[in-house]
PDB file of N, CA, C and O in Angstrom:
ATOM      1  N   UNK A   1      20.610   6.517   1.888  1.00  0.00           N
ATOM      2  CA  UNK A   1      20.303   5.164   2.323  1.00  0.00           C
ATOM      3  C   UNK A   1      19.573   4.438   1.197  1.00  0.00           C
ATOM      4  O   UNK A   1      18.746   5.024   0.498  1.00  0.00           O
ATOM      5  N   UNK A   2      19.887   3.158   1.032  1.00  0.00           N
ATOM      6  CA  UNK A   2      19.263   2.373  -0.028  1.00  0.00           C
ATOM      7  C   UNK A   2      18.373   1.293   0.570  1.00  0.00           C
ATOM      8  O   UNK A   2      18.797   0.511   1.421  1.00  0.00           O
ATOM      9  N   UNK A   3      17.116   1.271   0.098  1.00  0.00           N
ATOM     10  CA  UNK A   3      16.168   0.255   0.537  1.00  0.00           C
ATOM     11  C   UNK A   3      16.702  -1.115   0.153  1.00  0.00           C
ATOM     12  O   UNK A   3      17.185  -1.309  -0.963  1.00  0.00           O
ATOM     13  N   UNK A   4      16.617  -2.056   1.069  1.00  0.00           N
ATOM     14  CA  UNK A   4      17.089  -3.403   0.822  1.00  0.00           C
ATOM     15  C   UNK A   4      18.554  -3.601   1.153  1.00  0.00           C
ATOM     16  O   UNK A   4      19.032  -4.733   1.228  1.00  0.00           O
ATOM     17  N   UNK A   5      19.269  -2.502   1.352  1.00  0.00           N
ATOM     18  CA  UNK A   5      20.684  -2.589   1.716  1.00  0.00           C
ATOM     19  C   UNK A   5      20.887  -2.000   3.110  1.00  0.00           C
ATOM     20  O   UNK A   5      21.389  -2.673   4.009  1.00  0.00           O
ATOM     21  N   UNK A   6      20.493  -0.741   3.280  1.00  0.00           N
ATOM     22  CA  UNK A   6      20.648  -0.080   4.569  1.00  0.00           C
ATOM     23  C   UNK A   6      19.440  -0.289   5.488  1.00  0.00           C
ATOM     24  O   UNK A   6      19.549  -0.139   6.705  1.00  0.00           O
ATOM     25  N   UNK A   7      18.318  -0.626   4.918  1.00  0.00           N
ATOM     26  CA  UNK A   7      17.108  -0.927   5.688  1.00  0.00           C
ATOM     27  C   UNK A   7      16.199  -1.790   4.829  1.00  0.00           C
ATOM     28  O   UNK A   7      16.316  -1.804   3.604  1.00  0.00           O
ATOM     29  N   UNK A   8      15.289  -2.512   5.483  1.00  0.00           N
ATOM     30  CA  UNK A   8      14.417  -3.408   4.736  1.00  0.00           C
ATOM     31  C   UNK A   8      13.313  -2.625   4.033  1.00  0.00           C
ATOM     32  O   UNK A   8      12.908  -1.563   4.506  1.00  0.00           O
ATOM     33  N   UNK A   9      12.830  -3.136   2.920  1.00  0.00           N
ATOM     34  CA  UNK A   9      11.714  -2.519   2.213  1.00  0.00           C
ATOM     35  C   UNK A   9      10.409  -2.897   2.888  1.00  0.00           C
ATOM     36  O   UNK A   9      10.152  -4.074   3.137  1.00  0.00           O
ATOM     37  N   UNK A  10       9.597  -1.915   3.182  1.00  0.00           N
ATOM     38  CA  UNK A  10       8.317  -2.144   3.843  1.00  0.00           C
ATOM     39  C   UNK A  10       7.230  -1.485   3.011  1.00  0.00           C
ATOM     40  O   UNK A  10       7.412  -0.382   2.496  1.00  0.00           O
ATOM     41  N   UNK A  11       6.107  -2.163   2.886  1.00  0.00           N
ATOM     42  CA  UNK A  11       4.976  -1.609   2.141  1.00  0.00           C
ATOM     43  C   UNK A  11       3.755  -1.542   3.045  1.00  0.00           C
ATOM     44  O   UNK A  11       3.663  -2.254   4.044  1.00  0.00           O
ATOM     45  N   UNK A  12       2.823  -0.675   2.677  1.00  0.00           N
ATOM     46  CA  UNK A  12       1.567  -0.547   3.411  1.00  0.00           C
ATOM     47  C   UNK A  12       0.437  -0.485   2.397  1.00  0.00           C
ATOM     48  O   UNK A  12       0.580   0.111   1.329  1.00  0.00           O
ATOM     49  N   UNK A  13      -0.671  -1.098   2.734  1.00  0.00           N
ATOM     50  CA  UNK A  13      -1.848  -1.082   1.870  1.00  0.00           C
ATOM     51  C   UNK A  13      -3.055  -0.648   2.665  1.00  0.00           C
ATOM     52  O   UNK A  13      -3.041  -0.629   3.895  1.00  0.00           O
ATOM     53  N   UNK A  14      -4.099  -0.300   1.940  1.00  0.00           N
ATOM     54  CA  UNK A  14      -5.296   0.211   2.607  1.00  0.00           C
ATOM     55  C   UNK A  14      -6.545  -0.330   1.915  1.00  0.00           C
ATOM     56  O   UNK A  14      -6.597  -0.438   0.690  1.00  0.00           O
ATOM     57  N   UNK A  15      -7.542  -0.664   2.720  1.00  0.00           N
ATOM     58  CA  UNK A  15      -8.857  -1.021   2.188  1.00  0.00           C
ATOM     59  C   UNK A  15      -9.735   0.209   2.349  1.00  0.00           C
ATOM     60  O   UNK A  15     -10.000   0.649   3.468  1.00  0.00           O
ATOM     61  N   UNK A  16     -10.184   0.763   1.232  1.00  0.00           N
ATOM     62  CA  UNK A  16     -10.984   1.983   1.240  1.00  0.00           C
ATOM     63  C   UNK A  16     -12.433   1.607   0.981  1.00  0.00           C
ATOM     64  O   UNK A  16     -12.750   1.016  -0.051  1.00  0.00           O
ATOM     65  N   UNK A  17     -13.319   1.950   1.921  1.00  0.00           N
ATOM     66  CA  UNK A  17     -14.751   1.683   1.794  1.00  0.00           C
ATOM     67  C   UNK A  17     -15.495   2.997   1.627  1.00  0.00           C
ATOM     68  O   UNK A  17     -15.147   3.995   2.259  1.00  0.00           O
ATOM     69  N   UNK A  18     -16.519   3.003   0.778  1.00  0.00           N
ATOM     70  CA  UNK A  18     -17.368   4.184   0.695  1.00  0.00           C
ATOM     71  C   UNK A  18     -18.525   4.023   1.674  1.00  0.00           C
ATOM     72  O   UNK A  18     -18.620   3.007   2.362  1.00  0.00           O
ATOM     73  N   UNK A  19     -19.400   5.018   1.739  1.00  0.00           N
ATOM     74  CA  UNK A  19     -20.514   4.969   2.688  1.00  0.00           C
ATOM     75  C   UNK A  19     -21.482   3.830   2.404  1.00  0.00           C
ATOM     76  O   UNK A  19     -22.235   3.424   3.289  1.00  0.00           O
ATOM     77  N   UNK A  20     -21.470   3.311   1.181  1.00  0.00           N
ATOM     78  CA  UNK A  20     -22.334   2.183   0.825  1.00  0.00           C
ATOM     79  C   UNK A  20     -21.701   0.834   1.097  1.00  0.00           C
ATOM     80  O   UNK A  20     -22.309  -0.200   0.819  1.00  0.00           O
ATOM     81  N   UNK A  21     -20.481   0.824   1.639  1.00  0.00           N
ATOM     82  CA  UNK A  21     -19.809  -0.423   1.977  1.00  0.00           C
ATOM     83  C   UNK A  21     -19.034  -1.048   0.818  1.00  0.00           C
ATOM     84  O   UNK A  21     -18.513  -2.156   0.947  1.00  0.00           O
ATOM     85  N   UNK A  22     -18.955  -0.344  -0.312  1.00  0.00           N
ATOM     86  CA  UNK A  22     -18.179  -0.863  -1.440  1.00  0.00           C
ATOM     87  C   UNK A  22     -16.708  -0.574  -1.204  1.00  0.00           C
ATOM     88  O   UNK A  22     -16.351   0.449  -0.620  1.00  0.00           O
ATOM     89  N   UNK A  23     -15.850  -1.490  -1.668  1.00  0.00           N
ATOM     90  CA  UNK A  23     -14.407  -1.365  -1.450  1.00  0.00           C
ATOM     91  C   UNK A  23     -13.716  -1.003  -2.762  1.00  0.00           C
ATOM     92  O   UNK A  23     -14.115  -1.461  -3.833  1.00  0.00           O
ATOM     93  N   UNK A  24     -12.673  -0.173  -2.665  1.00  0.00           N
ATOM     94  CA  UNK A  24     -11.900   0.255  -3.820  1.00  0.00           C
ATOM     95  C   UNK A  24     -10.755  -0.726  -4.060  1.00  0.00           C
ATOM     96  O   UNK A  24      -9.929  -0.959  -3.178  1.00  0.00           O
ATOM     97  N   UNK A  25     -10.715  -1.299  -5.266  1.00  0.00           N
ATOM     98  CA  UNK A  25      -9.574  -2.099  -5.684  1.00  0.00           C
ATOM     99  C   UNK A  25      -9.154  -1.606  -7.062  1.00  0.00           C
ATOM    100  O   UNK A  25      -9.954  -1.024  -7.794  1.00  0.00           O
ATOM    101  N   UNK A  26      -7.910  -1.838  -7.404  1.00  0.00           N
ATOM    102  CA  UNK A  26      -7.385  -1.354  -8.677  1.00  0.00           C
ATOM    103  C   UNK A  26      -6.703  -2.500  -9.412  1.00  0.00           C
ATOM    104  O   UNK A  26      -6.135  -3.402  -8.795  1.00  0.00           O
ATOM    105  N   UNK A  27      -6.767  -2.450 -10.727  1.00  0.00           N
ATOM    106  CA  UNK A  27      -6.095  -3.452 -11.552  1.00  0.00           C
ATOM    107  C   UNK A  27      -4.766  -2.874 -12.015  1.00  0.00           C
ATOM    108  O   UNK A  27      -4.715  -1.781 -12.578  1.00  0.00           O
ATOM    109  N   UNK A  28      -3.689  -3.622 -11.771  1.00  0.00           N
ATOM    110  CA  UNK A  28      -2.358  -3.165 -12.178  1.00  0.00           C
ATOM    111  C   UNK A  28      -2.272  -3.127 -13.698  1.00  0.00           C
ATOM    112  O   UNK A  28      -2.800  -4.001 -14.386  1.00  0.00           O
ATOM    113  N   UNK A  29      -1.605  -2.109 -14.207  1.00  0.00           N
ATOM    114  CA  UNK A  29      -1.492  -1.916 -15.649  1.00  0.00           C
ATOM    115  C   UNK A  29      -0.565  -2.921 -16.322  1.00  0.00           C
ATOM    116  O   UNK A  29       0.219  -3.602 -15.660  1.00  0.00           O
ATOM    117  N   UNK A  30      -0.662  -3.002 -17.619  1.00  0.00           N
ATOM    118  CA  UNK A  30       0.154  -3.928 -18.404  1.00  0.00           C
ATOM    119  C   UNK A  30       1.641  -3.613 -18.300  1.00  0.00           C
ATOM    120  O   UNK A  30       2.474  -4.498 -18.496  1.00  0.00           O
ATOM    121  N   UNK A  31       1.983  -2.358 -17.993  1.00  0.00           N
ATOM    122  CA  UNK A  31       3.388  -1.965 -17.906  1.00  0.00           C
ATOM    123  C   UNK A  31       3.938  -1.998 -16.482  1.00  0.00           C
ATOM    124  O   UNK A  31       5.056  -1.542 -16.239  1.00  0.00           O
ATOM    125  N   UNK A  32       3.164  -2.530 -15.546  1.00  0.00           N
ATOM    126  CA  UNK A  32       3.624  -2.610 -14.157  1.00  0.00           C
ATOM    127  C   UNK A  32       4.883  -3.473 -14.071  1.00  0.00           C
ATOM    128  O   UNK A  32       5.033  -4.433 -14.826  1.00  0.00           O
ATOM    129  N   UNK A  33       5.796  -3.125 -13.140  1.00  0.00           N
ATOM    130  CA  UNK A  33       7.051  -3.871 -12.992  1.00  0.00           C
ATOM    131  C   UNK A  33       6.808  -5.331 -12.613  1.00  0.00           C
ATOM    132  O   UNK A  33       7.560  -6.215 -13.023  1.00  0.00           O
ATOM    133  N   UNK A  34       5.755  -5.584 -11.830  1.00  0.00           N
ATOM    134  CA  UNK A  34       5.432  -6.955 -11.433  1.00  0.00           C
ATOM    135  C   UNK A  34       3.929  -7.084 -11.235  1.00  0.00           C
ATOM    136  O   UNK A  34       3.230  -6.086 -11.055  1.00  0.00           O
ATOM    137  N   UNK A  35       3.450  -8.283 -11.268  1.00  0.00           N
ATOM    138  CA  UNK A  35       2.028  -8.583 -11.030  1.00  0.00           C
ATOM    139  C   UNK A  35       1.097  -7.823 -11.976  1.00  0.00           C
ATOM    140  O   UNK A  35      -0.005  -7.448 -11.576  1.00  0.00           O
ATOM    141  N   UNK A  36       1.518  -7.589 -13.222  1.00  0.00           N
ATOM    142  CA  UNK A  36       0.662  -6.852 -14.160  1.00  0.00           C
ATOM    143  C   UNK A  36      -0.649  -7.606 -14.383  1.00  0.00           C
ATOM    144  O   UNK A  36      -0.679  -8.834 -14.468  1.00  0.00           O
ATOM    145  N   UNK A  37      -1.726  -6.831 -14.474  1.00  0.00           N
ATOM    146  CA  UNK A  37      -3.051  -7.404 -14.680  1.00  0.00           C
ATOM    147  C   UNK A  37      -3.725  -7.934 -13.431  1.00  0.00           C
ATOM    148  O   UNK A  37      -4.876  -8.365 -13.492  1.00  0.00           O
ATOM    149  N   UNK A  38      -3.039  -7.914 -12.303  1.00  0.00           N
ATOM    150  CA  UNK A  38      -3.611  -8.415 -11.043  1.00  0.00           C
ATOM    151  C   UNK A  38      -4.348  -7.296 -10.315  1.00  0.00           C
ATOM    152  O   UNK A  38      -4.043  -6.117 -10.494  1.00  0.00           O
ATOM    153  N   UNK A  39      -5.321  -7.679  -9.493  1.00  0.00           N
ATOM    154  CA  UNK A  39      -6.081  -6.719  -8.693  1.00  0.00           C
ATOM    155  C   UNK A  39      -5.383  -6.510  -7.361  1.00  0.00           C
ATOM    156  O   UNK A  39      -4.776  -7.432  -6.815  1.00  0.00           O
ATOM    157  N   UNK A  40      -5.475  -5.280  -6.837  1.00  0.00           N
ATOM    158  CA  UNK A  40      -4.815  -4.976  -5.568  1.00  0.00           C
ATOM    159  C   UNK A  40      -5.528  -3.830  -4.854  1.00  0.00           C
ATOM    160  O   UNK A  40      -6.294  -3.075  -5.452  1.00  0.00           O
ATOM    161  N   UNK A  41      -5.251  -3.730  -3.565  1.00  0.00           N
ATOM    162  CA  UNK A  41      -5.690  -2.578  -2.788  1.00  0.00           C
ATOM    163  C   UNK A  41      -4.670  -1.460  -2.975  1.00  0.00           C
ATOM    164  O   UNK A  41      -3.500  -1.741  -3.236  1.00  0.00           O
ATOM    165  N   UNK A  42      -5.081  -0.202  -2.848  1.00  0.00           N
ATOM    166  CA  UNK A  42      -4.115   0.900  -2.948  1.00  0.00           C
ATOM    167  C   UNK A  42      -3.026   0.769  -1.878  1.00  0.00           C
ATOM    168  O   UNK A  42      -3.272   0.262  -0.784  1.00  0.00           O
ATOM    169  N   UNK A  43      -1.840   1.228  -2.209  1.00  0.00           N
ATOM    170  CA  UNK A  43      -0.745   1.192  -1.248  1.00  0.00           C
ATOM    171  C   UNK A  43       0.581   1.352  -1.941  1.00  0.00           C
ATOM    172  O   UNK A  43       0.645   1.586  -3.148  1.00  0.00           O
ATOM    173  N   UNK A  44       1.634   1.225  -1.171  1.00  0.00           N
ATOM    174  CA  UNK A  44       2.964   1.349  -1.746  1.00  0.00           C
ATOM    175  C   UNK A  44       4.034   1.323  -0.685  1.00  0.00           C
ATOM    176  O   UNK A  44       3.776   0.985   0.470  1.00  0.00           O
ATOM    177  N   UNK A  45       5.240   1.682  -1.087  1.00  0.00           N
ATOM    178  CA  UNK A  45       6.403   1.611  -0.210  1.00  0.00           C
ATOM    179  C   UNK A  45       6.347   2.674   0.881  1.00  0.00           C
ATOM    180  O   UNK A  45       5.990   3.827   0.642  1.00  0.00           O
ATOM    181  N   UNK A  46       6.707   2.249   2.072  1.00  0.00           N
ATOM    182  CA  UNK A  46       6.845   3.164   3.198  1.00  0.00           C
ATOM    183  C   UNK A  46       8.208   3.838   3.067  1.00  0.00           C
ATOM    184  O   UNK A  46       9.241   3.171   3.001  1.00  0.00           O
ATOM    185  N   UNK A  47       8.196   5.165   3.032  1.00  0.00           N
ATOM    186  CA  UNK A  47       9.456   5.901   2.936  1.00  0.00           C
ATOM    187  C   UNK A  47      10.168   5.888   4.278  1.00  0.00           C
ATOM    188  O   UNK A  47       9.535   5.775   5.328  1.00  0.00           O
ATOM    189  N   UNK A  48      11.482   6.005   4.234  1.00  0.00           N
ATOM    190  CA  UNK A  48      12.278   5.958   5.455  1.00  0.00           C
ATOM    191  C   UNK A  48      11.749   6.962   6.472  1.00  0.00           C
ATOM    192  O   UNK A  48      11.571   8.135   6.144  1.00  0.00           O
ATOM    193  N   UNK A  49      11.501   6.529   7.675  1.00  0.00           N
ATOM    194  CA  UNK A  49      10.998   7.286   8.827  1.00  0.00           C
ATOM    195  C   UNK A  49       9.531   7.714   8.683  1.00  0.00           C
ATOM    196  O   UNK A  49       9.063   8.545   9.461  1.00  0.00           O
ATOM    197  N   UNK A  50       8.797   7.165   7.704  1.00  0.00           N
ATOM    198  CA  UNK A  50       7.378   7.501   7.515  1.00  0.00           C
ATOM    199  C   UNK A  50       6.515   6.506   8.287  1.00  0.00           C
ATOM    200  O   UNK A  50       6.846   5.323   8.366  1.00  0.00           O
ATOM    201  N   UNK A  51       5.420   6.981   8.850  1.00  0.00           N
ATOM    202  CA  UNK A  51       4.461   6.100   9.522  1.00  0.00           C
ATOM    203  C   UNK A  51       3.596   5.412   8.473  1.00  0.00           C
ATOM    204  O   UNK A  51       3.301   5.999   7.432  1.00  0.00           O
ATOM    205  N   UNK A  52       3.186   4.169   8.737  1.00  0.00           N
ATOM    206  CA  UNK A  52       2.339   3.422   7.796  1.00  0.00           C
ATOM    207  C   UNK A  52       1.046   4.179   7.507  1.00  0.00           C
ATOM    208  O   UNK A  52       0.574   4.189   6.370  1.00  0.00           O
ATOM    209  N   UNK A  53       0.473   4.812   8.527  1.00  0.00           N
ATOM    210  CA  UNK A  53      -0.753   5.573   8.341  1.00  0.00           C
ATOM    211  C   UNK A  53      -0.550   6.705   7.335  1.00  0.00           C
ATOM    212  O   UNK A  53      -1.425   6.979   6.513  1.00  0.00           O
ATOM    213  N   UNK A  54       0.607   7.357   7.406  1.00  0.00           N
ATOM    214  CA  UNK A  54       0.909   8.445   6.475  1.00  0.00           C
ATOM    215  C   UNK A  54       1.164   7.908   5.066  1.00  0.00           C
ATOM    216  O   UNK A  54       0.827   8.560   4.079  1.00  0.00           O
ATOM    217  N   UNK A  55       1.757   6.725   4.978  1.00  0.00           N
ATOM    218  CA  UNK A  55       2.009   6.109   3.677  1.00  0.00           C
ATOM    219  C   UNK A  55       0.718   5.857   2.925  1.00  0.00           C
ATOM    220  O   UNK A  55       0.608   6.211   1.751  1.00  0.00           O
ATOM    221  N   UNK A  56      -0.265   5.250   3.584  1.00  0.00           N
ATOM    222  CA  UNK A  56      -1.498   4.922   2.867  1.00  0.00           C
ATOM    223  C   UNK A  56      -2.276   6.180   2.481  1.00  0.00           C
ATOM    224  O   UNK A  56      -2.923   6.210   1.434  1.00  0.00           O
ATOM    225  N   UNK A  57      -2.219   7.202   3.307  1.00  0.00           N
ATOM    226  CA  UNK A  57      -2.872   8.469   2.940  1.00  0.00           C
ATOM    227  C   UNK A  57      -2.189   9.084   1.719  1.00  0.00           C
ATOM    228  O   UNK A  57      -2.857   9.552   0.797  1.00  0.00           O
ATOM    229  N   UNK A  58      -0.843   9.079   1.720  1.00  0.00           N
ATOM    230  CA  UNK A  58      -0.085   9.631   0.595  1.00  0.00           C
ATOM    231  C   UNK A  58      -0.346   8.840  -0.685  1.00  0.00           C
ATOM    232  O   UNK A  58      -0.572   9.423  -1.746  1.00  0.00           O
ATOM    233  N   UNK A  59      -0.314   7.517  -0.583  1.00  0.00           N
ATOM    234  CA  UNK A  59      -0.513   6.675  -1.759  1.00  0.00           C
ATOM    235  C   UNK A  59      -1.927   6.829  -2.331  1.00  0.00           C
ATOM    236  O   UNK A  59      -2.092   6.861  -3.551  1.00  0.00           O
ATOM    237  N   UNK A  60      -2.943   6.925  -1.476  1.00  0.00           N
ATOM    238  CA  UNK A  60      -4.313   7.122  -1.957  1.00  0.00           C
ATOM    239  C   UNK A  60      -4.434   8.432  -2.721  1.00  0.00           C
ATOM    240  O   UNK A  60      -5.117   8.506  -3.742  1.00  0.00           O
ATOM    241  N   UNK A  61      -3.765   9.466  -2.220  1.00  0.00           N
ATOM    242  CA  UNK A  61      -3.781  10.768  -2.886  1.00  0.00           C
ATOM    243  C   UNK A  61      -3.013  10.713  -4.206  1.00  0.00           C
ATOM    244  O   UNK A  61      -3.491  11.216  -5.222  1.00  0.00           O
ATOM    245  N   UNK A  62      -1.825  10.105  -4.197  1.00  0.00           N
ATOM    246  CA  UNK A  62      -1.006  10.025  -5.408  1.00  0.00           C
ATOM    247  C   UNK A  62      -1.653   9.172  -6.494  1.00  0.00           C
ATOM    248  O   UNK A  62      -1.661   9.555  -7.664  1.00  0.00           O
ATOM    249  N   UNK A  63      -2.195   8.020  -6.112  1.00  0.00           N
ATOM    250  CA  UNK A  63      -2.704   7.071  -7.098  1.00  0.00           C
ATOM    251  C   UNK A  63      -4.120   7.368  -7.570  1.00  0.00           C
ATOM    252  O   UNK A  63      -4.447   7.131  -8.733  1.00  0.00           O
ATOM    253  N   UNK A  64      -4.974   7.889  -6.671  1.00  0.00           N
ATOM    254  CA  UNK A  64      -6.388   8.051  -7.001  1.00  0.00           C
ATOM    255  C   UNK A  64      -6.931   9.450  -6.769  1.00  0.00           C
ATOM    256  O   UNK A  64      -8.109   9.706  -7.016  1.00  0.00           O
ATOM    257  N   UNK A  65      -6.088  10.358  -6.297  1.00  0.00           N
ATOM    258  CA  UNK A  65      -6.483  11.730  -5.991  1.00  0.00           C
ATOM    259  C   UNK A  65      -7.660  11.772  -5.020  1.00  0.00           C
ATOM    260  O   UNK A  65      -8.596  12.555  -5.183  1.00  0.00           O
ATOM    261  N   UNK A  66      -7.587  10.901  -3.997  1.00  0.00           N
ATOM    262  CA  UNK A  66      -8.604  10.910  -2.947  1.00  0.00           C
ATOM    263  C   UNK A  66      -7.927  11.094  -1.599  1.00  0.00           C
ATOM    264  O   UNK A  66      -6.781  10.689  -1.405  1.00  0.00           O
ATOM    265  N   UNK A  67      -8.642  11.704  -0.680  1.00  0.00           N
ATOM    266  CA  UNK A  67      -8.161  11.825   0.690  1.00  0.00           C
ATOM    267  C   UNK A  67      -8.961  10.852   1.534  1.00  0.00           C
ATOM    268  O   UNK A  67     -10.184  10.775   1.421  1.00  0.00           O
ATOM    269  N   UNK A  68      -8.261  10.107   2.380  1.00  0.00           N
ATOM    270  CA  UNK A  68      -8.926   9.087   3.182  1.00  0.00           C
ATOM    271  C   UNK A  68      -8.788   9.401   4.662  1.00  0.00           C
ATOM    272  O   UNK A  68      -7.866  10.097   5.088  1.00  0.00           O
ATOM    273  N   UNK A  69      -9.719   8.877   5.424  1.00  0.00           N
ATOM    274  CA  UNK A  69      -9.689   8.962   6.886  1.00  0.00           C
ATOM    275  C   UNK A  69      -9.457   7.548   7.392  1.00  0.00           C
ATOM    276  O   UNK A  69     -10.169   6.624   7.000  1.00  0.00           O
ATOM    277  N   UNK A  70      -8.480   7.373   8.248  1.00  0.00           N
ATOM    278  CA  UNK A  70      -8.223   6.051   8.809  1.00  0.00           C
ATOM    279  C   UNK A  70      -9.157   5.847   9.990  1.00  0.00           C
ATOM    280  O   UNK A  70      -9.104   6.577  10.980  1.00  0.00           O
ATOM    281  N   UNK A  71     -10.015   4.839   9.864  1.00  0.00           N
ATOM    282  CA  UNK A  71     -10.995   4.532  10.900  1.00  0.00           C
ATOM    283  C   UNK A  71     -10.466   3.432  11.811  1.00  0.00           C
ATOM    284  O   UNK A  71     -10.686   3.455  13.022  1.00  0.00           O
ATOM    285  N   UNK A  72      -9.774   2.480  11.222  1.00  0.00           N
ATOM    286  CA  UNK A  72      -9.217   1.367  11.988  1.00  0.00           C
ATOM    287  C   UNK A  72      -7.871   0.999  11.375  1.00  0.00           C
ATOM    288  O   UNK A  72      -7.714   1.011  10.154  1.00  0.00           O
ATOM    289  N   UNK A  73      -6.915   0.677  12.215  1.00  0.00           N
ATOM    290  CA  UNK A  73      -5.577   0.340  11.746  1.00  0.00           C
ATOM    291  C   UNK A  73      -5.228  -1.056  12.236  1.00  0.00           C
ATOM    292  O   UNK A  73      -5.363  -1.351  13.423  1.00  0.00           O
ATOM    293  N   UNK A  74      -4.781  -1.912  11.331  1.00  0.00           N
ATOM    294  CA  UNK A  74      -4.341  -3.260  11.686  1.00  0.00           C
ATOM    295  C   UNK A  74      -2.945  -3.466  11.133  1.00  0.00           C
ATOM    296  O   UNK A  74      -2.636  -3.030  10.024  1.00  0.00           O
ATOM    297  N   UNK A  75      -2.119  -4.118  11.893  1.00  0.00           N
ATOM    298  CA  UNK A  75      -0.768  -4.408  11.464  1.00  0.00           C
ATOM    299  C   UNK A  75      -0.631  -5.912  11.277  1.00  0.00           C
ATOM    300  O   UNK A  75      -0.813  -6.685  12.219  1.00  0.00           O
ATOM    301  N   UNK A  76      -0.315  -6.314  10.072  1.00  0.00           N
ATOM    302  CA  UNK A  76      -0.059  -7.727   9.817  1.00  0.00           C
ATOM    303  C   UNK A  76       0.946  -7.816   8.690  1.00  0.00           C
ATOM    304  O   UNK A  76       1.190  -6.837   7.985  1.00  0.00           O
ATOM    305  N   UNK A  77       1.515  -8.962   8.523  1.00  0.00           N
ATOM    306  CA  UNK A  77       2.541  -9.077   7.491  1.00  0.00           C
ATOM    307  C   UNK A  77       2.768 -10.497   7.064  1.00  0.00           C
ATOM    308  O   UNK A  77       2.076 -11.425   7.485  1.00  0.00           O
ATOM    309  N   UNK A  78       3.745 -10.638   6.226  1.00  0.00           N
ATOM    310  CA  UNK A  78       4.106 -11.938   5.695  1.00  0.00           C
ATOM    311  C   UNK A  78       5.560 -12.168   6.061  1.00  0.00           C
ATOM    312  O   UNK A  78       6.395 -11.276   5.912  1.00  0.00           O
ATOM    313  N   UNK A  79       5.854 -13.341   6.532  1.00  0.00           N
ATOM    314  CA  UNK A  79       7.237 -13.671   6.889  1.00  0.00           C
ATOM    315  C   UNK A  79       7.763 -14.709   5.913  1.00  0.00           C
ATOM    316  O   UNK A  79       7.052 -15.635   5.524  1.00  0.00           O
ATOM    317  N   UNK A  80       8.997 -14.544   5.532  1.00  0.00           N
ATOM    318  CA  UNK A  80       9.651 -15.498   4.644  1.00  0.00           C
ATOM    319  C   UNK A  80      10.730 -16.232   5.433  1.00  0.00           C
ATOM    320  O   UNK A  80      11.562 -15.613   6.097  1.00  0.00           O
ATOM    321  N   UNK A  81      10.702 -17.540   5.351  1.00  0.00           N
ATOM    322  CA  UNK A  81      11.683 -18.349   6.073  1.00  0.00           C
ATOM    323  C   UNK A  81      12.679 -18.930   5.070  1.00  0.00           C
ATOM    324  O   UNK A  81      12.283 -19.480   4.042  1.00  0.00           O
ATOM    325  N   UNK A  82      13.952 -18.807   5.369  1.00  0.00           N
ATOM    326  CA  UNK A  82      14.982 -19.411   4.524  1.00  0.00           C
ATOM    327  C   UNK A  82      15.075 -20.895   4.840  1.00  0.00           C
ATOM    328  O   UNK A  82      14.992 -21.298   6.001  1.00  0.00           O
ATOM    329  N   UNK A  83      15.245 -21.690   3.821  1.00  0.00           N
ATOM    330  CA  UNK A  83      15.388 -23.151   4.019  1.00  0.00           C
ATOM    331  C   UNK A  83      16.724 -23.611   3.557  1.00  0.00           C
ATOM    332  O   UNK A  83      17.031 -24.800   3.641  1.00  0.00           O
TER     333      UNK A  83
END
């Protein structure tokens, strides 16, 4: 199955707070495919049949080698309207 052809591409992001209330953000590298140099929360593409909660845990581990506990989950998104 191909993302964008057989199913829509979906991404998930996470706000990671430490015990002091500080939040983890990362700056995209100069070689990033898009939005290079911009700040972002950890996250990435949801794999086919993967839960969003599992995606953010996997991405946090892959990108920062940290394990996270989900305390609160919110679902929101952006809609694009064709004109």
